[in-house]
C-alpha positions as CSV (number, residue, x, y, z in Angstrom):
1,M,-5.2,16.4,-26.5
2,M,-1.6,15.5,-27.2
3,N,-0.5,15.2,-30.8
4,S,1.0,11.8,-31.8
5,V,4.3,11.5,-33.6
6,Y,5.8,8.5,-31.9
7,M,4.7,6.9,-28.6
8,P,7.1,4.9,-26.6
9,E,5.8,1.3,-26.4
10,F,3.3,1.2,-23.6
11,D,0.4,-1.0,-22.6
12,P,-1.9,1.1,-20.3
13,E,-4.0,-1.9,-19.3
14,L,-1.0,-3.9,-18.2
15,F,0.5,-1.0,-16.4
16,S,-2.7,-0.3,-14.5
17,E,-2.9,-3.9,-13.4
18,K,0.7,-4.1,-12.2
19,C,0.5,-0.7,-10.6
20,S,-2.6,-1.7,-8.6
21,T,-0.8,-4.7,-7.2
22,W,2.2,-2.6,-6.4
23,L,0.2,0.2,-4.7
24,R,-1.5,-2.3,-2.4
25,F,1.8,-3.8,-1.4
26,A,3.5,-0.4,-1.0
27,I,0.7,1.2,1.0
28,F,-0.5,-1.7,3.2
29,K,2.6,-3.9,3.6
30,K,5.7,-1.8,3.0
31,L,4.5,1.5,4.6
32,R,1.9,-0.1,6.9
33,K,-0.6,2.7,6.1
34,K,-4.4,2.5,5.8
35,G,-4.9,4.6,2.7
36,A,-3.7,7.4,0.4
37,V,-3.7,11.2,0.3
38,I,-3.2,12.9,-3.0
39,G,-3.0,16.5,-4.1
40,I,-5.5,17.0,-6.9
41,S,-4.7,20.0,-9.0
42,G,-7.2,19.6,-11.9
43,G,-4.3,18.4,-14.1
44,I,-3.8,15.1,-15.8
45,D,-1.0,13.7,-13.6
46,S,-2.9,14.0,-10.4
47,A,-6.1,12.7,-12.0
48,V,-4.3,9.6,-13.3
49,T,-2.6,9.0,-9.9
50,A,-5.9,9.4,-8.0
51,S,-7.6,7.0,-10.4
52,L,-4.9,4.4,-10.0
53,C,-5.2,4.6,-6.2
54,V,-9.0,4.2,-6.3
55,E,-8.6,1.2,-8.6
56,A,-6.0,-0.3,-6.3
57,I,-7.4,0.3,-2.8
58,G,-10.9,1.6,-3.2
59,K,-12.5,5.1,-3.0
60,D,-13.1,4.9,0.7
61,R,-9.4,4.8,1.4
62,V,-8.4,7.7,-0.9
63,I,-8.5,11.4,0.1
64,G,-8.0,14.2,-2.3
65,L,-6.7,17.7,-1.4
66,A,-7.1,20.8,-3.4
67,L,-4.5,23.4,-2.2
68,P,-5.2,26.7,-3.9
69,E,-3.7,30.1,-3.1
70,K,-4.5,33.6,-4.4
71,D,-2.5,33.1,-7.7
72,S,-4.2,29.8,-8.5
73,S,-6.6,29.5,-11.4
74,A,-10.2,29.1,-10.3
75,E,-10.6,26.5,-12.9
76,S,-8.1,24.2,-11.0
77,V,-10.3,23.9,-8.0
78,K,-13.5,23.4,-10.1
79,L,-11.9,20.6,-12.0
80,A,-10.5,19.0,-8.8
81,R,-14.0,19.1,-7.3
82,D,-15.7,17.7,-10.3
83,F,-13.1,14.9,-10.7
84,A,-13.2,13.9,-7.1
85,E,-16.9,13.7,-7.2
86,S,-16.7,11.5,-10.3
87,L,-14.3,9.2,-8.5
88,G,-16.5,9.1,-5.4
89,I,-13.7,10.3,-3.1
90,E,-13.6,13.0,-0.5
91,L,-12.0,16.3,-1.5
92,I,-10.7,18.7,1.1
93,V,-10.0,22.2,0.0
94,E,-7.2,24.0,2.0
95,D,-6.6,27.6,1.0
96,M,-2.9,28.3,1.4
97,T,-2.9,32.1,0.9
98,A,-2.8,33.2,4.5
99,A,0.0,30.8,5.4
100,L,2.1,32.0,2.4
101,E,1.5,35.6,3.3
102,G,2.7,34.9,6.8
103,M,5.9,33.3,5.4
104,G,6.5,36.4,3.2
105,C,6.2,34.4,0.0
106,Y,4.4,37.2,-2.0
107,H,6.3,40.1,-0.5
108,K,9.7,38.5,-1.1
109,R,8.8,37.6,-4.7
110,N,7.3,41.0,-5.5
111,E,10.4,42.8,-4.0
112,A,12.5,41.1,-6.7
113,I,10.0,41.9,-9.5
114,C,10.0,45.6,-8.5
115,R,13.8,45.7,-9.0
116,E,13.2,44.5,-12.6
117,Y,10.2,46.7,-13.2
118,P,9.8,49.6,-10.7
119,D,6.2,50.3,-11.9
120,F,5.1,46.7,-10.9
121,H,2.0,46.4,-8.8
122,P,1.0,43.2,-7.0
123,K,-2.3,43.1,-9.0
124,M,-0.4,42.9,-12.3
125,P,-0.4,39.4,-13.8
126,F,3.1,38.1,-14.6
127,K,5.0,34.9,-15.3
128,I,8.5,33.6,-15.9
129,V,9.3,32.0,-19.3
130,L,12.3,30.3,-20.7
131,K,13.6,32.1,-23.8
132,S,15.4,29.2,-25.5
133,N,13.6,26.8,-27.8
134,P,15.6,23.7,-29.0
135,L,13.4,23.5,-32.1
136,K,14.4,27.0,-33.3
137,G,18.1,27.0,-32.6
138,K,20.9,26.4,-30.2
139,M,20.4,28.9,-27.4
140,L,21.3,29.0,-23.7
141,N,18.5,28.5,-21.1
142,I,17.8,32.1,-20.2
143,F,14.8,33.1,-18.1
144,E,12.7,36.2,-18.7
145,I,9.8,37.8,-16.8
146,E,6.7,38.8,-18.6
147,I,4.5,41.4,-16.9
148,I,1.1,42.5,-18.0
149,D,0.7,46.2,-17.3
150,G,-2.7,47.2,-18.6
151,K,-2.6,46.7,-22.4
152,K,1.2,46.4,-22.3
153,R,3.2,43.2,-22.1
154,I,6.7,43.9,-20.8
155,R,9.2,41.2,-21.2
156,K,12.7,41.4,-19.8
157,R,15.7,39.1,-19.2
158,L,15.8,38.4,-15.5
159,N,18.8,39.4,-13.5
160,F,20.1,36.1,-12.0
161,E,19.8,37.3,-8.3
162,N,16.3,38.5,-8.9
163,Y,15.4,35.2,-10.7
164,L,16.7,33.2,-7.7
165,Q,14.7,35.3,-5.2
166,I,11.5,35.0,-7.3
167,V,11.9,31.2,-7.6
168,A,12.9,30.7,-3.9
169,A,9.9,32.6,-2.7
170,S,7.5,30.8,-5.2
171,N,8.9,27.4,-4.1
172,M,7.4,28.1,-0.7
173,K,4.0,27.2,-2.3
174,Q,5.0,23.6,-3.2
175,R,6.8,23.0,0.1
176,L,3.8,24.3,2.1
177,R,1.4,22.2,0.1
178,M,3.5,19.1,0.9
179,A,3.3,20.0,4.6
180,M,-0.5,20.1,4.4
181,L,-0.6,16.8,2.5
182,Y,1.5,15.2,5.3
183,Y,-0.8,16.7,8.0
184,H,-3.8,15.0,6.5
185,A,-1.9,11.8,5.8
186,E,-0.6,11.6,9.4
187,L,-4.0,12.5,10.8
188,R,-5.4,9.3,9.2
189,N,-2.2,7.1,9.1
190,Y,-2.3,7.4,5.3
191,A,0.5,7.5,2.7
192,V,1.2,10.6,0.6
193,V,1.1,9.7,-3.0
194,G,3.1,11.8,-5.4
195,T,2.2,12.8,-8.9
196,S,5.5,13.4,-10.6
197,N,6.1,11.9,-14.1
198,K,9.4,11.1,-15.8
199,N,9.7,14.4,-17.6
200,E,9.4,16.3,-14.3
201,H,11.6,14.0,-12.2
202,D,14.4,13.3,-14.6
203,L,14.7,16.8,-16.0
204,G,14.3,18.5,-12.6
205,F,10.9,20.2,-13.0
206,F,10.0,19.8,-9.3
207,V,10.7,21.4,-5.9
208,K,12.9,19.4,-3.6
209,Y,10.9,18.6,-0.5
210,G,7.9,20.2,-2.1
211,D,6.1,18.4,-5.0
212,G,9.1,16.1,-5.2
213,G,8.5,14.8,-1.7
214,A,6.1,11.9,-1.2
215,D,6.0,8.3,0.2
216,I,5.1,6.8,-3.1
217,Q,5.6,7.9,-6.7
218,P,3.6,5.5,-9.0
219,I,4.0,7.4,-12.3
220,Q,7.5,8.7,-11.9
221,N,8.9,6.4,-14.6
222,L,6.2,7.3,-17.2
223,Y,6.8,9.8,-20.0
224,K,4.1,12.5,-20.3
225,S,3.1,10.8,-23.6
226,Q,2.4,7.6,-21.7
227,I,0.4,9.6,-19.0
228,Y,-2.0,10.7,-21.8
229,R,-2.5,7.2,-23.0
230,L,-3.1,6.0,-19.5
231,A,-5.5,8.8,-18.9
232,E,-7.5,7.8,-21.9
233,Y,-7.6,4.1,-20.8
234,L,-8.7,5.1,-17.3
235,G,-11.5,7.3,-18.6
236,I,-10.2,10.7,-17.3
237,P,-12.6,13.4,-18.5
238,D,-11.8,15.2,-21.7
239,E,-11.7,18.6,-19.9
240,I,-8.7,17.4,-17.9
241,R,-7.0,15.4,-20.7
242,N,-7.4,18.4,-23.1
243,R,-6.3,21.0,-20.5
244,K,-2.9,22.6,-21.2
245,P,-0.4,21.4,-18.6
246,T,0.3,24.4,-16.3
247,T,2.5,25.3,-13.4
248,D,-0.4,27.2,-11.7
249,T,2.3,29.1,-9.8
250,Y,2.2,32.6,-11.2
251,P,-0.8,35.0,-11.7
252,A,-0.6,35.0,-15.5
253,D,-1.6,32.0,-17.5
254,Q,1.4,29.8,-18.1
255,S,2.1,26.4,-19.6
256,Q,4.8,24.0,-18.4
257,E,6.2,24.1,-22.0
258,E,6.9,27.8,-22.0
259,F,8.2,27.8,-18.5
260,F,10.6,24.8,-18.7
261,F,10.3,22.1,-21.3
262,R,10.2,24.3,-24.4
263,V,9.3,21.4,-26.7
264,P,5.9,19.8,-27.1
265,F,5.8,16.6,-25.1
266,H,5.0,14.3,-28.0
267,I,8.2,15.4,-29.7
268,L,10.3,15.7,-26.5
269,D,9.4,12.2,-25.4
270,A,9.9,10.6,-28.8
271,V,13.4,12.1,-29.2
272,W,14.3,11.1,-25.6
273,Q,13.1,7.6,-26.0
274,L,14.6,6.9,-29.4
275,G,17.8,8.5,-28.3
276,N,17.9,6.2,-25.2
277,E,17.3,3.2,-27.6
278,G,20.5,4.2,-29.4
279,M,18.9,5.3,-32.7
280,A,21.1,7.6,-34.8
281,T,20.2,11.3,-35.1
282,E,19.5,11.1,-38.8
283,E,17.1,8.1,-38.3
284,I,15.3,10.0,-35.5
285,S,15.0,13.0,-37.8
286,K,13.4,10.9,-40.5
287,R,11.1,9.1,-38.1
288,L,9.7,12.3,-36.5
289,G,9.9,14.7,-39.5
290,I,12.2,17.2,-37.8
291,L,15.7,18.4,-38.7
292,P,18.8,16.5,-37.5
293,E,20.0,19.7,-35.8
294,Q,16.7,19.9,-33.9
295,V,17.2,16.4,-32.7
296,E,20.7,17.3,-31.5
297,Y,19.4,20.5,-29.8
298,I,16.7,18.5,-27.9
299,L,19.1,15.7,-26.8
300,N,21.6,18.3,-25.6
301,D,19.0,20.2,-23.8
302,I,17.8,17.0,-22.0
303,Q,21.4,16.3,-21.0
304,R,22.0,19.8,-19.7
305,K,18.8,19.7,-17.6
306,R,19.5,16.3,-16.2
307,T,23.1,17.4,-15.3
308,S,22.2,20.8,-13.8
309,T,19.3,19.4,-11.7
310,A,21.1,16.3,-10.4
311,P,21.4,17.7,-6.9
312,L,17.5,17.8,-6.7
313,R,17.4,14.0,-7.0
314,M,20.1,13.3,-4.4
315,S,19.4,12.0,-0.9
316,P,21.0,14.1,1.8
317,L,24.8,13.7,1.9
318,T,26.1,12.2,5.2
319,F,29.6,12.4,6.5
320,G,31.3,9.0,6.8
321,S,29.2,7.4,4.0
322,G,32.3,6.6,2.0
323,D,32.0,9.6,-0.4
324,S,35.3,11.4,0.3
325,G,35.1,13.9,-2.6
């Protein structure tokens, strides 16, 4: 469960009511579709999104997809099954492993890892982590790889070219999952409903044309803190609400916080929201019980992430559109 320091003002009941009305309009009128397809990962964002869709258009018009591959946690599929059953919606499980192997996802990724650690074997769990922590000091965002070799944990700063290859190969997972979601959506004339929240969208924690691609994004303007409040209101099971948010991309257990955000969501969201409201650094510091320099580090990190990931949020550039450079 998320700790509470400061929650942006939010009425989950009012949001749910307004979102239901909007979803019905967006799916049936705007997009002229008959229902909704949602990727259900066993995480809180997809659970909230699926619940909102069921509330808006009914369980018979909502299809859930679990899209595991060989690096996925077995817990994810179990949670997805149990949750879909509790909602009364159909869940289709599509294993993506063979398709990803055919595309060379694992081979290309492991090739780059072997350049970092020649003794690497594909059965060794590993993950990518972000070294910097805005709560502990002003540091550059530097990615490291952590490999579990027997009882040893090897952690190395990633060569930039190897980092790019690992990420480019791994991003095939999100893009292929979105292709499968659209297959099932087009098969039924349904809309693909995305599950990105504000933290992911605005800070660039998504794959362009992968998990960032959808017909509808109902929770994209909600902070993660608000997602937790909405989940409680909607009655999302404790095992999902209490689960650590994870990327579920690499074989080793990994949280979203250690991979990208680096700050607990209840602090990140509070600093972000209060900063947007124009509150002075010193006042935010007093309100949240953290040091003024920590507030500055977090605000600067937010700005860096938003600036560096801006191209992810752009529509395709078109010649003759008036943007002459």
